[in-house]
All heavy atoms as TSV, in Angstrom:
chain	resi	resn	atom	element	x	y	z
A	1	MET	N	N	0.825	-1.186	0.000
A	1	MET	CA	C	0.000	0.000	0.000
A	1	MET	C	C	0.873	1.255	0.000
A	1	MET	O	O	0.598	2.173	-0.755
A	1	MET	CB	C	-0.928	-0.017	1.210
A	1	MET	CG	C	-1.750	1.217	1.364
A	1	MET	SD	S	-3.275	1.020	0.487
A	1	MET	CE	C	-4.191	2.372	1.076
A	2	ALA	N	N	1.898	1.278	0.817
A	2	ALA	CA	C	2.754	2.452	0.907
A	2	ALA	C	C	3.452	2.725	-0.424
A	2	ALA	O	O	3.570	3.886	-0.835
A	2	ALA	CB	C	3.781	2.285	2.014
A	3	ASP	N	N	3.909	1.670	-1.089
A	3	ASP	CA	C	4.590	1.854	-2.373
A	3	ASP	C	C	3.637	2.421	-3.422
A	3	ASP	O	O	4.005	3.313	-4.192
A	3	ASP	CB	C	5.178	0.536	-2.880
A	3	ASP	CG	C	6.321	0.039	-2.014
A	3	ASP	OD1	O	6.948	0.859	-1.317
A	3	ASP	OD2	O	6.589	-1.170	-2.052
A	4	CYS	N	N	2.427	1.896	-3.467
A	4	CYS	CA	C	1.429	2.392	-4.417
A	4	CYS	C	C	1.096	3.853	-4.108
A	4	CYS	O	O	0.972	4.676	-5.012
A	4	CYS	CB	C	0.157	1.558	-4.370
A	4	CYS	SG	S	0.347	-0.107	-5.033
A	5	ASN	N	N	0.968	4.167	-2.838
A	5	ASN	CA	C	0.641	5.522	-2.432
A	5	ASN	C	C	1.734	6.502	-2.848
A	5	ASN	O	O	1.448	7.588	-3.334
A	5	ASN	CB	C	0.406	5.565	-0.927
A	5	ASN	CG	C	-0.401	6.765	-0.513
A	5	ASN	OD1	O	-1.231	7.240	-1.264
A	5	ASN	ND2	N	-0.169	7.239	0.686
A	6	LYS	N	N	2.997	6.097	-2.670
A	6	LYS	CA	C	4.110	6.964	-3.061
A	6	LYS	C	C	4.128	7.186	-4.562
A	6	LYS	O	O	4.363	8.295	-5.032
A	6	LYS	CB	C	5.447	6.354	-2.632
A	6	LYS	CG	C	5.773	6.546	-1.183
A	6	LYS	CD	C	7.141	5.982	-0.858
A	6	LYS	CE	C	7.432	6.062	0.622
A	6	LYS	NZ	N	8.721	5.453	0.960
A	7	SER	N	N	3.891	6.134	-5.328
A	7	SER	CA	C	3.958	6.265	-6.783
A	7	SER	C	C	2.735	6.973	-7.353
A	7	SER	O	O	2.735	7.377	-8.503
A	7	SER	CB	C	4.141	4.905	-7.446
A	7	SER	OG	O	3.031	4.071	-7.188
A	8	ALA	N	N	1.699	7.163	-6.551
A	8	ALA	CA	C	0.491	7.849	-7.015
A	8	ALA	C	C	0.565	9.355	-6.770
A	8	ALA	O	O	-0.390	10.072	-7.057
A	8	ALA	CB	C	-0.731	7.277	-6.317
A	9	THR	N	N	1.684	9.832	-6.275
A	9	THR	CA	C	1.839	11.251	-5.990
A	9	THR	C	C	1.551	12.061	-7.249
A	9	THR	O	O	2.041	11.749	-8.323
A	9	THR	CB	C	3.267	11.549	-5.502
A	9	THR	OG1	O	3.508	10.767	-4.343
A	9	THR	CG2	C	3.445	13.018	-5.164
A	10	GLY	N	N	0.739	13.101	-7.114
A	10	GLY	CA	C	0.401	13.967	-8.227
A	10	GLY	C	C	-0.891	13.585	-8.923
A	10	GLY	O	O	-1.449	14.376	-9.667
A	11	LYS	N	N	-1.371	12.383	-8.681
A	11	LYS	CA	C	-2.631	11.958	-9.289
A	11	LYS	C	C	-3.772	12.343	-8.355
A	11	LYS	O	O	-3.641	12.295	-7.144
A	11	LYS	CB	C	-2.643	10.443	-9.512
A	11	LYS	CG	C	-1.605	9.945	-10.483
A	11	LYS	CD	C	-1.734	8.445	-10.673
A	11	LYS	CE	C	-0.665	7.802	-11.481
A	11	LYS	NZ	N	-0.099	8.497	-12.580
A	12	THR	N	N	-4.898	12.734	-8.940
A	12	THR	CA	C	-6.044	13.114	-8.131
A	12	THR	C	C	-7.318	12.531	-8.721
A	12	THR	O	O	-7.342	12.109	-9.871
A	12	THR	CB	C	-6.205	14.646	-8.062
A	12	THR	OG1	O	-6.334	15.151	-9.400
A	12	THR	CG2	C	-5.030	15.311	-7.377
A	13	GLY	N	N	-8.341	12.502	-7.941
A	13	GLY	CA	C	-9.662	12.094	-8.403
A	13	GLY	C	C	-9.711	10.688	-8.958
A	13	GLY	O	O	-9.147	9.751	-8.392
A	14	ASP	N	N	-10.410	10.560	-10.084
A	14	ASP	CA	C	-10.604	9.249	-10.695
A	14	ASP	C	C	-9.297	8.628	-11.160
A	14	ASP	O	O	-9.131	7.416	-11.128
A	14	ASP	CB	C	-11.576	9.343	-11.874
A	14	ASP	CG	C	-13.003	9.580	-11.418
A	14	ASP	OD1	O	-13.309	9.250	-10.252
A	14	ASP	OD2	O	-13.801	10.085	-12.227
A	15	ASP	N	N	-8.352	9.481	-11.641
A	15	ASP	CA	C	-7.055	8.947	-12.071
A	15	ASP	C	C	-6.363	8.219	-10.915
A	15	ASP	O	O	-5.799	7.140	-11.082
A	15	ASP	CB	C	-6.139	10.066	-12.579
A	15	ASP	CG	C	-6.578	10.649	-13.905
A	15	ASP	OD1	O	-7.330	9.973	-14.632
A	15	ASP	OD2	O	-6.154	11.776	-14.203
A	16	ARG	N	N	-6.420	8.833	-9.734
A	16	ARG	CA	C	-5.777	8.228	-8.562
A	16	ARG	C	C	-6.475	6.930	-8.153
A	16	ARG	O	O	-5.823	5.939	-7.857
A	16	ARG	CB	C	-5.751	9.208	-7.393
A	16	ARG	CG	C	-5.029	8.645	-6.175
A	16	ARG	CD	C	-4.973	9.660	-5.038
A	16	ARG	NE	N	-4.360	9.100	-3.871
A	16	ARG	CZ	C	-3.061	9.074	-3.607
A	16	ARG	NH1	N	-2.227	9.606	-4.479
A	16	ARG	NH2	N	-2.587	8.542	-2.518
A	17	LYS	N	N	-7.809	6.959	-8.151
A	17	LYS	CA	C	-8.570	5.764	-7.771
A	17	LYS	C	C	-8.244	4.599	-8.695
A	17	LYS	O	O	-8.003	3.480	-8.241
A	17	LYS	CB	C	-10.071	6.046	-7.837
A	17	LYS	CG	C	-10.584	6.911	-6.729
A	17	LYS	CD	C	-12.078	7.124	-6.907
A	17	LYS	CE	C	-12.593	8.218	-6.001
A	17	LYS	NZ	N	-14.012	8.480	-6.254
A	18	THR	N	N	-8.250	4.870	-9.998
A	18	THR	CA	C	-7.958	3.829	-10.980
A	18	THR	C	C	-6.548	3.303	-10.802
A	18	THR	O	O	-6.315	2.091	-10.814
A	18	THR	CB	C	-8.140	4.378	-12.411
A	18	THR	OG1	O	-9.467	4.876	-12.539
A	18	THR	CG2	C	-7.890	3.311	-13.455
A	19	TYR	N	N	-5.600	4.212	-10.622
A	19	TYR	CA	C	-4.206	3.814	-10.465
A	19	TYR	C	C	-4.017	2.975	-9.207
A	19	TYR	O	O	-3.378	1.926	-9.233
A	19	TYR	CB	C	-3.289	5.036	-10.409
A	19	TYR	CG	C	-1.863	4.644	-10.167
A	19	TYR	CD1	C	-1.050	4.178	-11.199
A	19	TYR	CD2	C	-1.334	4.671	-8.887
A	19	TYR	CE1	C	0.240	3.774	-10.964
A	19	TYR	CE2	C	-0.040	4.275	-8.642
A	19	TYR	CZ	C	0.741	3.827	-9.681
A	19	TYR	OH	O	2.029	3.419	-9.447
A	20	MET	N	N	-4.580	3.440	-8.094
A	20	MET	CA	C	-4.421	2.715	-6.828
A	20	MET	C	C	-5.044	1.322	-6.924
A	20	MET	O	O	-4.466	0.343	-6.443
A	20	MET	CB	C	-5.055	3.500	-5.678
A	20	MET	CG	C	-4.282	4.744	-5.269
A	20	MET	SD	S	-2.647	4.398	-4.628
A	20	MET	CE	C	-3.056	3.685	-3.041
A	21	SER	N	N	-6.202	1.225	-7.549
A	21	SER	CA	C	-6.857	-0.067	-7.703
A	21	SER	C	C	-5.958	-1.031	-8.479
A	21	SER	O	O	-5.739	-2.168	-8.065
A	21	SER	CB	C	-8.188	0.111	-8.430
A	21	SER	OG	O	-8.794	-1.138	-8.651
A	22	SER	N	N	-5.416	-0.562	-9.592
A	22	SER	CA	C	-4.536	-1.405	-10.417
A	22	SER	C	C	-3.264	-1.766	-9.666
A	22	SER	O	O	-2.812	-2.914	-9.707
A	22	SER	CB	C	-4.171	-0.685	-11.709
A	22	SER	OG	O	-5.307	-0.485	-12.498
A	23	CYS	N	N	-2.684	-0.797	-8.993
A	23	CYS	CA	C	-1.428	-1.016	-8.277
A	23	CYS	C	C	-1.614	-2.044	-7.165
A	23	CYS	O	O	-0.804	-2.955	-7.011
A	23	CYS	CB	C	-0.913	0.302	-7.715
A	23	CYS	SG	S	0.686	0.174	-6.884
A	24	LEU	N	N	-2.674	-1.910	-6.409
A	24	LEU	CA	C	-2.899	-2.820	-5.288
A	24	LEU	C	C	-3.230	-4.237	-5.749
A	24	LEU	O	O	-2.953	-5.198	-5.049
A	24	LEU	CB	C	-4.017	-2.285	-4.390
A	24	LEU	CG	C	-3.649	-1.005	-3.631
A	24	LEU	CD1	C	-4.866	-0.431	-2.932
A	24	LEU	CD2	C	-2.527	-1.252	-2.647
A	25	LYS	N	N	-3.788	-4.366	-6.947
A	25	LYS	CA	C	-4.060	-5.683	-7.506
A	25	LYS	C	C	-2.800	-6.302	-8.101
A	25	LYS	O	O	-2.796	-7.470	-8.451
A	25	LYS	CB	C	-5.121	-5.588	-8.609
A	25	LYS	CG	C	-6.503	-5.288	-8.105
A	25	LYS	CD	C	-7.462	-5.149	-9.266
A	25	LYS	CE	C	-8.815	-4.663	-8.825
A	25	LYS	NZ	N	-9.680	-4.371	-9.983
A	26	GLY	N	N	-1.752	-5.492	-8.249
A	26	GLY	CA	C	-0.506	-5.994	-8.814
A	26	GLY	C	C	-0.480	-5.949	-10.328
A	26	GLY	O	O	0.401	-6.512	-10.965
A	27	GLU	N	N	-1.434	-5.261	-10.904
A	27	GLU	CA	C	-1.460	-5.143	-12.359
A	27	GLU	C	C	-0.428	-4.120	-12.806
A	27	GLU	O	O	-0.242	-3.082	-12.190
A	27	GLU	CB	C	-2.840	-4.677	-12.840
A	27	GLU	CG	C	-3.942	-5.640	-12.499
A	27	GLU	CD	C	-5.326	-5.082	-12.809
A	27	GLU	OE1	O	-5.439	-3.916	-13.224
A	27	GLU	OE2	O	-6.274	-5.828	-12.602
A	28	ALA	N	N	0.242	-4.456	-13.897
A	28	ALA	CA	C	1.199	-3.509	-14.468
A	28	ALA	C	C	0.418	-2.458	-15.220
A	28	ALA	O	O	-0.484	-2.771	-15.986
A	28	ALA	CB	C	2.155	-4.220	-15.409
A	29	THR	N	N	0.757	-1.197	-14.981
A	29	THR	CA	C	0.064	-0.124	-15.673
A	29	THR	C	C	1.010	0.542	-16.654
A	29	THR	O	O	2.190	0.736	-16.364
A	29	THR	CB	C	-0.470	0.936	-14.689
A	29	THR	OG1	O	0.616	1.440	-13.923
A	29	THR	CG2	C	-1.509	0.353	-13.760
A	30	ALA	N	N	0.487	0.881	-17.795
A	30	ALA	CA	C	1.284	1.593	-18.783
A	30	ALA	C	C	1.461	3.024	-18.304
A	30	ALA	O	O	0.563	3.584	-17.677
A	30	ALA	CB	C	0.575	1.583	-20.132
A	31	PRO	N	N	2.615	3.613	-18.575
A	31	PRO	CA	C	2.816	4.991	-18.147
A	31	PRO	C	C	1.779	5.901	-18.811
A	31	PRO	O	O	1.459	5.724	-19.980
A	31	PRO	CB	C	4.233	5.325	-18.605
A	31	PRO	CG	C	4.696	4.193	-19.437
A	31	PRO	CD	C	3.749	3.073	-19.284
A	32	ALA	N	N	1.260	6.808	-18.053
A	32	ALA	CA	C	0.245	7.716	-18.575
A	32	ALA	C	C	0.869	8.675	-19.584
A	32	ALA	O	O	2.005	9.112	-19.418
A	32	ALA	CB	C	-0.372	8.502	-17.427
A	33	LYS	N	N	0.087	8.968	-20.615
A	33	LYS	CA	C	0.571	9.922	-21.607
A	33	LYS	C	C	0.606	11.303	-20.986
A	33	LYS	O	O	-0.301	11.680	-20.248
A	33	LYS	CB	C	-0.359	9.942	-22.818
A	33	LYS	CG	C	-0.212	8.744	-23.707
A	33	LYS	CD	C	-1.173	8.716	-24.882
A	33	LYS	CE	C	-1.540	10.041	-25.451
A	33	LYS	NZ	N	-2.429	9.973	-26.610
A	34	GLN	N	N	1.637	12.037	-21.292
A	34	GLN	CA	C	1.731	13.406	-20.799
A	34	GLN	C	C	0.780	14.293	-21.582
A	34	GLN	O	O	0.639	14.154	-22.782
A	34	GLN	CB	C	3.163	13.938	-20.959
A	34	GLN	CG	C	4.153	13.358	-19.997
A	34	GLN	CD	C	3.906	13.830	-18.574
A	34	GLN	OE1	O	3.180	14.779	-18.335
A	34	GLN	NE2	N	4.497	13.152	-17.622
A	35	LEU	N	N	0.093	15.185	-20.896
A	35	LEU	CA	C	-0.788	16.130	-21.562
A	35	LEU	C	C	0.027	17.284	-22.112
A	35	LEU	O	O	1.029	17.695	-21.517
A	35	LEU	CB	C	-1.815	16.675	-20.563
A	35	LEU	CG	C	-2.798	15.683	-19.959
A	35	LEU	CD1	C	-3.697	16.400	-18.953
A	35	LEU	CD2	C	-3.623	15.014	-21.022
A	36	THR	N	N	-0.409	17.814	-23.243
A	36	THR	CA	C	0.245	19.002	-23.785
A	36	THR	C	C	-0.105	20.164	-22.866
A	36	THR	O	O	-1.081	20.092	-22.100
A	36	THR	CB	C	-0.248	19.302	-25.211
A	36	THR	OG1	O	-1.639	19.644	-25.146
A	36	THR	CG2	C	-0.019	18.129	-26.145
A	37	PRO	N	N	0.650	21.248	-22.922
A	37	PRO	CA	C	0.316	22.391	-22.057
A	37	PRO	C	C	-1.121	22.885	-22.264
A	37	PRO	O	O	-1.798	23.228	-21.304
A	37	PRO	CB	C	1.330	23.454	-22.473
A	37	PRO	CG	C	2.506	22.665	-22.973
A	37	PRO	CD	C	1.913	21.456	-23.631
A	38	GLN	N	N	-1.593	22.883	-23.516
A	38	GLN	CA	C	-2.963	23.326	-23.784
A	38	GLN	C	C	-3.982	22.366	-23.162
A	38	GLN	O	O	-4.974	22.793	-22.584
A	38	GLN	CB	C	-3.203	23.439	-25.295
A	38	GLN	CG	C	-4.606	23.910	-25.656
A	38	GLN	CD	C	-4.916	25.306	-25.166
A	38	GLN	OE1	O	-4.026	26.129	-25.014
A	38	GLN	NE2	N	-6.176	25.580	-24.908
A	39	GLN	N	N	-3.712	21.069	-23.267
A	39	GLN	CA	C	-4.624	20.087	-22.671
A	39	GLN	C	C	-4.652	20.226	-21.156
A	39	GLN	O	O	-5.712	20.108	-20.530
A	39	GLN	CB	C	-4.205	18.670	-23.056
A	39	GLN	CG	C	-4.451	18.329	-24.499
A	39	GLN	CD	C	-3.828	17.001	-24.883
A	39	GLN	OE1	O	-2.757	16.642	-24.388
A	39	GLN	NE2	N	-4.478	16.271	-25.770
A	40	GLN	N	N	-3.501	20.462	-20.549
A	40	GLN	CA	C	-3.431	20.629	-19.094
A	40	GLN	C	C	-4.200	21.870	-18.662
A	40	GLN	O	O	-4.915	21.855	-17.670
A	40	GLN	CB	C	-1.974	20.714	-18.640
A	40	GLN	CG	C	-1.818	20.752	-17.133
A	40	GLN	CD	C	-2.343	19.498	-16.449
A	40	GLN	OE1	O	-2.041	18.390	-16.872
A	40	GLN	NE2	N	-3.144	19.667	-15.411
A	41	LYS	N	N	-4.051	22.959	-19.437
A	41	LYS	CA	C	-4.759	24.196	-19.126
A	41	LYS	C	C	-6.271	23.967	-19.214
A	41	LYS	O	O	-7.030	24.413	-18.357
A	41	LYS	CB	C	-4.326	25.289	-20.099
A	41	LYS	CG	C	-4.767	26.671	-19.717
A	41	LYS	CD	C	-4.214	27.669	-20.699
A	41	LYS	CE	C	-3.692	28.880	-20.001
A	41	LYS	NZ	N	-3.220	29.905	-20.918
A	42	MET	N	N	-6.702	23.249	-20.262
A	42	MET	CA	C	-8.125	22.950	-20.434
A	42	MET	C	C	-8.638	22.116	-19.258
A	42	MET	O	O	-9.721	22.382	-18.720
A	42	MET	CB	C	-8.344	22.201	-21.749
A	42	MET	CG	C	-9.780	21.795	-21.982
A	42	MET	SD	S	-10.889	23.168	-22.240
A	42	MET	CE	C	-10.967	23.150	-24.006
A	43	LYS	N	N	-7.863	21.124	-18.850
A	43	LYS	CA	C	-8.249	20.266	-17.727
A	43	LYS	C	C	-8.384	21.089	-16.449
A	43	LYS	O	O	-9.359	20.935	-15.703
A	43	LYS	CB	C	-7.203	19.165	-17.550
A	43	LYS	CG	C	-7.537	18.167	-16.488
A	43	LYS	CD	C	-6.494	17.076	-16.405
A	43	LYS	CE	C	-6.780	16.105	-15.304
A	43	LYS	NZ	N	-5.749	15.089	-15.160
A	44	ASP	N	N	-7.418	21.974	-16.189
A	44	ASP	CA	C	-7.441	22.800	-14.985
A	44	ASP	C	C	-8.635	23.761	-14.984
A	44	ASP	O	O	-9.336	23.895	-13.978
A	44	ASP	CB	C	-6.136	23.584	-14.841
A	44	ASP	CG	C	-4.936	22.692	-14.591
A	44	ASP	OD1	O	-5.127	21.515	-14.191
A	44	ASP	OD2	O	-3.797	23.165	-14.807
A	45	CYS	N	N	-8.854	24.430	-16.127
A	45	CYS	CA	C	-9.978	25.371	-16.218
A	45	CYS	C	C	-11.306	24.643	-16.068
A	45	CYS	O	O	-12.226	25.145	-15.416
A	45	CYS	CB	C	-9.941	26.123	-17.551
A	45	CYS	SG	S	-8.581	27.315	-17.684
A	46	ASN	N	N	-11.419	23.476	-16.672
A	46	ASN	CA	C	-12.645	22.691	-16.582
A	46	ASN	C	C	-12.921	22.286	-15.129
A	46	ASN	O	O	-14.062	22.338	-14.668
A	46	ASN	CB	C	-12.537	21.461	-17.479
A	46	ASN	CG	C	-13.859	20.804	-17.724
A	46	ASN	OD1	O	-14.868	21.474	-17.870
A	46	ASN	ND2	N	-13.860	19.494	-17.777
A	47	ALA	N	N	-11.869	21.904	-14.419
A	47	ALA	CA	C	-12.026	21.532	-13.009
A	47	ALA	C	C	-12.482	22.731	-12.182
A	47	ALA	O	O	-13.367	22.601	-11.323
A	47	ALA	CB	C	-10.716	20.974	-12.459
A	48	LYS	N	N	-11.897	23.894	-12.449
A	48	LYS	CA	C	-12.288	25.104	-11.708
A	48	LYS	C	C	-13.743	25.461	-11.985
A	48	LYS	O	O	-14.481	25.843	-11.076
A	48	LYS	CB	C	-11.383	26.279	-12.085
A	48	LYS	CG	C	-9.980	26.159	-11.547
A	48	LYS	CD	C	-9.127	27.325	-12.013
A	48	LYS	CE	C	-7.678	27.140	-11.617
A	48	LYS	NZ	N	-6.819	28.210	-12.152
A	49	ALA	N	N	-14.158	25.347	-13.245
A	49	ALA	CA	C	-15.552	25.646	-13.606
A	49	ALA	C	C	-16.494	24.660	-12.916
A	49	ALA	O	O	-17.576	25.038	-12.471
A	49	ALA	CB	C	-15.728	25.590	-15.122
A	50	GLY	N	N	-16.086	23.412	-12.830
A	50	GLY	CA	C	-16.900	22.408	-12.148
A	50	GLY	C	C	-17.011	22.684	-10.668
A	50	GLY	O	O	-18.086	22.519	-10.072
A	51	ASP	N	N	-15.899	23.103	-10.063
A	51	ASP	CA	C	-15.914	23.426	-8.631
A	51	ASP	C	C	-16.879	24.577	-8.335
A	51	ASP	O	O	-17.505	24.618	-7.278
A	51	ASP	CB	C	-14.515	23.815	-8.151
A	51	ASP	CG	C	-13.566	22.628	-8.094
A	51	ASP	OD1	O	-14.041	21.469	-8.135
A	51	ASP	OD2	O	-12.337	22.857	-8.022
A	52	GLN	N	N	-16.962	25.511	-9.286
A	52	GLN	CA	C	-17.844	26.668	-9.099
A	52	GLN	C	C	-19.274	26.375	-9.551
A	52	GLN	O	O	-20.145	27.236	-9.481
A	52	GLN	CB	C	-17.292	27.864	-9.884
A	52	GLN	CG	C	-15.956	28.335	-9.372
A	52	GLN	CD	C	-15.389	29.473	-10.207
A	52	GLN	OE1	O	-16.115	30.188	-10.879
A	52	GLN	NE2	N	-14.077	29.642	-10.173
A	53	LYS	N	N	-19.501	25.145	-10.050
A	53	LYS	CA	C	-20.822	24.713	-10.507
A	53	LYS	C	C	-21.396	25.646	-11.569
A	53	LYS	O	O	-22.590	25.977	-11.567
A	53	LYS	CB	C	-21.783	24.570	-9.324
A	53	LYS	CG	C	-21.359	23.497	-8.332
A	53	LYS	CD	C	-22.353	23.351	-7.214
A	53	LYS	CE	C	-22.051	22.335	-6.164
A	53	LYS	NZ	N	-20.784	21.737	-6.013
A	54	LEU	N	N	-20.521	26.075	-12.496
A	54	LEU	CA	C	-20.956	26.959	-13.567
A	54	LEU	C	C	-21.610	26.160	-14.683
A	54	LEU	O	O	-21.180	25.050	-14.997
A	54	LEU	CB	C	-19.758	27.725	-14.143
A	54	LEU	CG	C	-19.030	28.656	-13.180
A	54	LEU	CD1	C	-17.805	29.263	-13.847
A	54	LEU	CD2	C	-19.959	29.755	-12.705
A	55	THR	N	N	-22.641	26.740	-15.290
A	55	THR	CA	C	-23.308	26.100	-16.422
A	55	THR	C	C	-23.664	27.162	-17.461
A	55	THR	O	O	-23.668	28.363	-17.163
A	55	THR	CB	C	-24.612	25.383	-15.997
A	55	THR	OG1	O	-25.489	26.343	-15.408
A	55	THR	CG2	C	-24.355	24.260	-15.002
A	56	GLY	N	N	-23.962	26.705	-18.656
A	56	GLY	CA	C	-24.443	27.595	-19.712
A	56	GLY	C	C	-23.474	28.696	-20.084
A	56	GLY	O	O	-22.262	28.477	-20.206
A	57	ASP	N	N	-24.032	29.899	-20.277
A	57	ASP	CA	C	-23.229	31.034	-20.718
A	57	ASP	C	C	-22.170	31.426	-19.692
A	57	ASP	O	O	-21.075	31.859	-20.059
A	57	ASP	CB	C	-24.121	32.243	-21.018
A	57	ASP	CG	C	-24.941	32.057	-22.293
A	57	ASP	OD1	O	-24.532	31.231	-23.144
A	57	ASP	OD2	O	-25.982	32.731	-22.436
A	58	ALA	N	N	-22.474	31.279	-18.415
A	58	ALA	CA	C	-21.497	31.622	-17.379
A	58	ALA	C	C	-20.270	30.717	-17.502
A	58	ALA	O	O	-19.129	31.176	-17.375
A	58	ALA	CB	C	-22.118	31.483	-15.999
A	59	ARG	N	N	-20.497	29.434	-17.776
A	59	ARG	CA	C	-19.387	28.491	-17.934
A	59	ARG	C	C	-18.566	28.833	-19.178
A	59	ARG	O	O	-17.342	28.817	-19.150
A	59	ARG	CB	C	-19.897	27.059	-18.005
A	59	ARG	CG	C	-18.783	26.033	-18.029
A	59	ARG	CD	C	-19.323	24.605	-18.140
A	59	ARG	NE	N	-18.271	23.638	-18.035
A	59	ARG	CZ	C	-17.874	23.045	-16.940
A	59	ARG	NH1	N	-18.451	23.319	-15.797
A	59	ARG	NH2	N	-16.892	22.178	-16.954
A	60	LYS	N	N	-19.262	29.134	-20.274
A	60	LYS	CA	C	-18.579	29.496	-21.528
A	60	LYS	C	C	-17.670	30.710	-21.318
A	60	LYS	O	O	-16.522	30.725	-21.745
A	60	LYS	CB	C	-19.591	29.834	-22.622
A	60	LYS	CG	C	-20.212	28.675	-23.301
A	60	LYS	CD	C	-21.200	29.219	-24.326
A	60	LYS	CE	C	-21.544	28.252	-25.385
A	60	LYS	NZ	N	-22.547	28.804	-26.301
A	61	THR	N	N	-18.219	31.726	-20.680
A	61	THR	CA	C	-17.456	32.951	-20.427
A	61	THR	C	C	-16.255	32.665	-19.530
A	61	THR	O	O	-15.146	33.126	-19.797
A	61	THR	CB	C	-18.362	34.022	-19.776
A	61	THR	OG1	O	-19.483	34.250	-20.625
A	61	THR	CG2	C	-17.608	35.323	-19.540
A	62	PHE	N	N	-16.481	31.890	-18.472
A	62	PHE	CA	C	-15.395	31.556	-17.563
A	62	PHE	C	C	-14.289	30.780	-18.279
A	62	PHE	O	O	-13.105	31.081	-18.141
A	62	PHE	CB	C	-15.902	30.727	-16.372
A	62	PHE	CG	C	-14.801	30.219	-15.493
A	62	PHE	CD1	C	-14.231	31.040	-14.542
A	62	PHE	CD2	C	-14.292	28.944	-15.635
A	62	PHE	CE1	C	-13.180	30.601	-13.738
A	62	PHE	CE2	C	-13.251	28.486	-14.850
A	62	PHE	CZ	C	-12.706	29.320	-13.896
A	63	MET	N	N	-14.697	29.778	-19.060
A	63	MET	CA	C	-13.710	28.945	-19.772
A	63	MET	C	C	-12.912	29.792	-20.753
A	63	MET	O	O	-11.686	29.642	-20.864
A	63	MET	CB	C	-14.403	27.787	-20.500
A	63	MET	CG	C	-14.940	26.717	-19.586
A	63	MET	SD	S	-13.680	25.827	-18.686
A	63	MET	CE	C	-12.980	24.849	-20.017
A	64	SER	N	N	-13.565	30.661	-21.475
A	64	SER	CA	C	-12.888	31.522	-22.439
A	64	SER	C	C	-11.848	32.392	-21.752
A	64	SER	O	O	-10.690	32.458	-22.181
A	64	SER	CB	C	-13.911	32.411	-23.158
A	64	SER	OG	O	-13.268	33.276	-24.055
A	65	THR	N	N	-12.237	33.003	-20.653
A	65	THR	CA	C	-11.329	33.875	-19.903
A	65	THR	C	C	-10.175	33.056	-19.311
A	65	THR	O	O	-9.019	33.456	-19.393
A	65	THR	CB	C	-12.085	34.591	-18.772
A	65	THR	OG1	O	-13.173	35.321	-19.344
A	65	THR	CG2	C	-11.183	35.537	-18.013
A	66	CYS	N	N	-10.498	31.922	-18.745
A	66	CYS	CA	C	-9.497	31.059	-18.103
A	66	CYS	C	C	-8.460	30.581	-19.118
A	66	CYS	O	O	-7.263	30.604	-18.859
A	66	CYS	CB	C	-10.181	29.885	-17.426
A	66	CYS	SG	S	-9.057	28.789	-16.533
A	67	LEU	N	N	-8.912	30.157	-20.277
A	67	LEU	CA	C	-7.994	29.617	-21.288
A	67	LEU	C	C	-7.116	30.700	-21.911
A	67	LEU	O	O	-6.006	30.417	-22.359
A	67	LEU	CB	C	-8.770	28.871	-22.375
A	67	LEU	CG	C	-9.432	27.585	-21.898
A	67	LEU	CD1	C	-10.363	27.039	-22.971
A	67	LEU	CD2	C	-8.387	26.550	-21.539
A	68	LYS	N	N	-7.589	31.926	-21.929
A	68	LYS	CA	C	-6.802	33.030	-22.490
A	68	LYS	C	C	-5.712	33.480	-21.520
A	68	LYS	O	O	-4.661	33.948	-21.938
A	68	LYS	CB	C	-7.700	34.225	-22.808
A	68	LYS	CG	C	-8.555	34.008	-24.020
A	68	LYS	CD	C	-9.450	35.209	-24.258
A	68	LYS	CE	C	-10.405	34.927	-25.397
A	68	LYS	NZ	N	-11.381	36.014	-25.543
A	69	GLY	N	N	-5.965	33.366	-20.226
A	69	GLY	CA	C	-5.049	33.935	-19.255
A	69	GLY	C	C	-4.280	33.000	-18.482
A	69	GLY	O	O	-3.740	32.062	-18.474
């Protein structure tokens, strides 16, 4: 458990759950593909919009502003 926990550093949410499940079962996992900077920015902005429970036009405006800055 400790080894899996250490190697899961930096993973959050569903990614962490999936990784921990595989690791604890002893399954070999393929290294995760690195996200491009644009993909990472999109992921971060999307998470922030979700945390704020934004929908519709408010979400669109937030995402546009977030991705530009």
